[in-house]
N, C-alpha and C positions, 0 to 999 in steps of 0.2 A: 761709798767706801767699800772696799773689798773685804776688809777684815783679815782674819788669819788664814784664809784659804790661799793656797798657792795657785799661780796662774796655770800650771799644768793641770791641776784638778778642775779648775773652771773650764779650761779648754776641753777636757774630756766630757764634762757634764753638758756643755753646749753641743758637742759632736753627737753625743747620745740622744739629746733632745731632737736635734735636726735629723738624725738618722732613724728616728722611730718608725718611719714608713719603709725602712729597709733599703734606702738608696743613699748614695754618696752625699754627705751634707754640702760639700762645695758645689757639686752640680745642681743640687736643689736651690742653693742660694743664687747661682748664676741664672737659673730659669726665673726665679722670683724677681731678680734685678732686671732681666730683659722685659718681663711683663710690666713691671712698674715703669720702666723707661718708655715703653710704648704708650702707656696710659698718661704719661707726663707726671707721674708721682715722683717724690723724692726717693733716692736710693742710697743716701749717705750712710745710714745706719747699717743696711745690709752689706754695702761694700766694705765698711769698716770691720764688720763681723767676719766677712770672707777673708780679708787681709789678716785678721787675728788668727783665724784657723789655719791659714796657709803659712804663717810665720813659723820659723823653726823654734823649737824649744831652746831655752837658754841653757847652755852647758854649765856644769859646775865649775867654779873657779879652782884652779890648781892650788893645793895647799902649799903654803910656804915651807921651804925646807929649813931645818935648823942649821944655823951657821951660813945661810945664803947671804951673799952681799949684793948690793944694788949697783 
């Protein structure tokens, strides 16, 4: 369960945690995925995390105008 945290907040926290070594979190994940594949380990979680970090933030929905018709 995510709770009341917004996905944008979670995305920032994950990026900060992965970038603690001062490098790009996406590149770090790509290296970890490559190493795991060479070892024959599973990479599903790391690949999912990479996709989550690469996905664009959801934009706010436009507010409906007063008197707008469908």
